[in-house]
C-alpha positions as CSV (number, residue, x, y, z in Angstrom):
1,X,15.6,46.5,215.4
2,X,13.7,43.8,213.5
3,X,10.0,43.9,214.3
4,X,7.2,41.3,213.8
5,X,3.6,42.3,214.2
6,X,1.0,39.7,215.2
7,X,-2.5,40.3,213.8
8,X,-5.9,38.6,213.6
9,X,-8.1,41.2,211.9
10,X,-8.3,44.5,210.1
11,X,-4.9,45.8,211.1
12,X,-5.5,49.5,211.6
13,X,-2.8,49.6,214.3
14,X,-0.4,47.7,211.9
15,X,-1.1,50.4,209.3
16,X,-0.3,53.1,211.9
17,X,3.0,51.4,212.6
18,X,3.8,51.1,208.9
19,X,3.0,54.7,208.3
20,X,5.1,55.9,211.2
21,X,8.4,55.0,209.4
22,X,9.9,53.6,212.6
23,X,13.7,53.6,212.9
24,X,13.3,49.8,213.3
25,X,12.0,47.7,210.4
26,X,8.8,45.7,210.3
27,X,10.1,42.5,208.7
28,X,7.1,40.2,209.1
29,X,3.4,40.1,209.8
30,X,2.1,36.9,211.3
31,X,-1.6,36.1,211.5
32,X,-3.7,33.2,212.8
33,X,-6.4,33.9,210.2
34,X,-6.0,33.6,206.5
35,X,-8.6,36.3,205.8
36,X,-7.2,39.0,208.1
37,X,-7.1,42.2,206.1
38,X,-4.0,43.1,207.9
39,X,-2.1,40.6,205.6
40,X,-3.2,42.8,202.6
41,X,-1.9,45.9,204.4
42,X,1.5,44.1,204.9
43,X,1.7,43.0,201.3
44,X,0.9,46.5,200.1
45,X,3.9,47.6,202.1
46,X,6.1,44.8,200.7
47,X,6.4,43.2,204.2
48,X,6.6,39.4,204.4
49,X,3.6,37.6,205.8
50,X,2.9,34.2,207.3
51,X,-0.3,32.5,208.4
52,X,-0.3,30.0,211.2
53,X,-3.8,28.9,212.0
54,X,-4.5,27.9,215.6
55,X,-7.1,25.5,214.2
56,X,-4.2,23.4,212.8
57,X,-2.8,22.6,216.2
58,X,-4.1,20.4,219.0
59,X,-3.4,22.8,221.8
60,X,-2.2,26.3,222.6
61,X,1.3,25.1,223.4
62,X,2.0,23.6,220.0
63,X,0.4,26.6,218.2
64,X,2.6,29.0,220.2
65,X,5.7,26.8,219.5
66,X,5.0,27.1,215.7
67,X,4.7,30.9,216.0
68,X,7.9,31.0,218.0
69,X,9.8,29.2,215.3
70,X,8.5,31.6,212.7
71,X,9.7,34.6,214.8
72,X,13.1,32.9,215.2
73,X,13.3,32.3,211.4
74,X,12.6,36.0,210.9
75,X,15.4,36.9,213.5
76,X,13.0,39.2,215.3
77,X,14.0,41.6,218.1
78,X,10.6,43.0,219.0
79,X,7.1,41.5,218.8
80,X,4.1,43.8,218.6
81,X,0.6,42.5,219.1
82,X,-1.9,44.5,217.0
83,X,-5.3,43.0,217.4
84,X,-4.0,39.5,217.9
85,X,-7.0,37.6,219.3
86,X,-5.3,34.7,221.0
87,X,-4.2,34.3,224.6
88,X,-0.5,33.4,224.7
89,X,0.9,30.6,226.8
90,X,3.3,31.5,229.7
91,X,6.1,29.6,228.0
92,X,5.8,31.7,224.8
93,X,5.6,34.9,226.7
94,X,8.6,34.1,228.8
95,X,10.7,33.7,225.7
96,X,9.8,37.2,224.6
97,X,9.8,38.9,228.0
98,X,10.6,42.6,227.6
99,X,10.5,42.2,223.8
100,X,6.7,42.1,223.3
101,X,4.2,44.9,223.4
102,X,0.4,45.0,223.4
103,X,-2.1,47.9,223.4
104,X,-5.3,47.5,225.4
105,X,-8.4,49.7,225.0
106,X,-8.7,50.9,228.6
107,X,-6.8,52.8,231.2
108,X,-5.1,49.8,232.8
109,X,-5.3,48.5,235.5
110,X,-9.0,49.2,235.0
111,X,-11.0,47.0,232.6
112,X,-8.7,44.2,231.8
113,X,-10.0,41.7,229.3
114,X,-12.8,42.2,226.7
115,X,-15.8,44.5,226.1
116,X,-14.0,47.5,227.7
117,X,-16.1,50.2,226.0
118,X,-19.4,48.6,227.1
119,X,-18.1,48.2,230.7
120,X,-17.0,51.9,230.8
121,X,-20.5,52.9,229.7
122,X,-22.1,50.6,232.3
123,X,-20.2,52.1,235.2
124,X,-20.5,55.7,234.1
125,X,-16.8,56.4,234.1
126,X,-16.0,59.8,232.7
127,X,-12.5,58.9,231.5
128,X,-11.6,56.1,229.0
129,X,-8.6,55.4,226.8
130,X,-5.8,53.0,225.9
131,X,-2.6,51.6,227.4
132,X,0.5,50.3,225.8
133,X,2.2,47.7,228.0
134,X,4.8,45.0,228.0
135,X,3.2,41.5,227.8
136,X,3.4,39.1,230.7
137,X,1.8,35.7,231.3
138,X,-1.1,37.4,233.2
139,X,-3.6,38.9,230.8
140,X,-3.2,42.7,230.5
141,X,-1.1,42.8,233.6
142,X,2.4,43.7,232.2
143,X,4.0,47.0,233.1
144,X,2.2,49.9,231.5
145,X,4.4,52.2,229.5
146,X,2.1,54.9,228.1
147,X,-1.6,55.9,228.2
148,X,-3.8,58.4,226.5
149,X,-7.3,59.3,227.6
150,X,-10.6,60.8,226.3
151,X,-13.6,62.2,228.1
152,X,-16.6,60.0,227.8
153,X,-19.5,62.0,226.5
154,X,-23.1,61.7,227.5
155,X,-24.0,60.5,224.0
156,X,-21.1,58.2,223.5
157,X,-21.9,54.6,222.4
158,X,-19.8,51.5,222.2
159,X,-19.2,52.3,218.6
160,X,-18.2,55.9,219.1
161,X,-15.9,55.0,222.0
162,X,-14.3,52.3,220.0
163,X,-13.6,54.8,217.1
164,X,-12.2,57.5,219.4
165,X,-10.0,55.1,221.3
166,X,-8.7,53.7,218.1
167,X,-7.5,57.2,217.1
168,X,-5.6,57.3,220.4
169,X,-4.1,53.9,219.7
170,X,-2.9,54.9,216.3
171,X,-1.0,57.8,217.9
172,X,0.6,56.3,220.9
173,X,1.4,52.8,219.7
174,X,4.0,53.9,217.1
175,X,5.4,56.3,219.6
176,X,6.1,53.6,222.1
177,X,7.5,51.3,219.4
178,X,9.9,54.0,218.3
179,X,11.1,54.5,221.9
180,X,12.1,50.8,222.0
181,X,13.7,51.1,218.5
182,X,15.8,54.1,219.4
183,X,16.8,52.9,222.9
184,X,14.8,55.5,224.9
185,X,12.7,52.6,226.4
186,X,14.5,49.5,227.7
187,X,13.6,46.5,229.8
188,X,16.0,45.2,232.4
189,X,15.4,42.6,235.1
190,X,11.7,42.8,234.9
191,X,11.5,46.6,235.0
192,X,11.0,49.2,232.2
193,X,13.4,52.1,232.0
194,X,12.8,55.4,230.1
195,X,15.8,57.5,229.4
196,X,17.9,55.3,231.7
197,X,15.6,55.9,234.7
198,X,13.1,53.3,236.1
199,X,9.6,54.0,234.7
200,X,7.6,54.4,237.9
201,X,4.2,55.1,236.2
202,X,2.9,55.1,232.6
203,X,3.7,58.2,230.5
204,X,0.5,60.2,230.0
205,X,-0.2,61.7,226.6
206,X,-2.5,64.7,226.4
207,X,-6.2,64.0,226.7
208,X,-8.2,64.2,223.5
């Protein structure tokens, strides 16, 4: 399986995917920012890179079309979003339906969108974590595949929660990617299947 990873920033999840030695091959890393450190991580691993700046396009549709052409040129089978900070158009998503993953820093369906760590602290929730899901046109609403949770401590801050959740992400994201690469996880007719059975609820990894 040929994998492209879309990035905008530091790329710690990209590094986790590189270090996991997936049975698929990361053949390209695409960023919308020239200064994303993730590009250096890719180059260090001898992975091809491309930068397509959203600022060079008049609208989201033309930007996404340019990304789509790059992915086609790379002959990609799977797209993994790893800190890619752009909302994708429905047309782009539809072309990669069932072939695009994202990881979100909350236990979906709770806390879609941004500032999840602050929102968890504001509400006093005792559990927090991350979710790997298929990407759909609706933000953070695609079918959830796997989750991992932590207990929120009395002294946790936004920064400490972010660090702890990142550690979960680095563990479960490569695992889900590998399931897709080795065929354990498949997508058919708008439904995720795990070991040939419909995935009724996200797989729960042990709490940390």
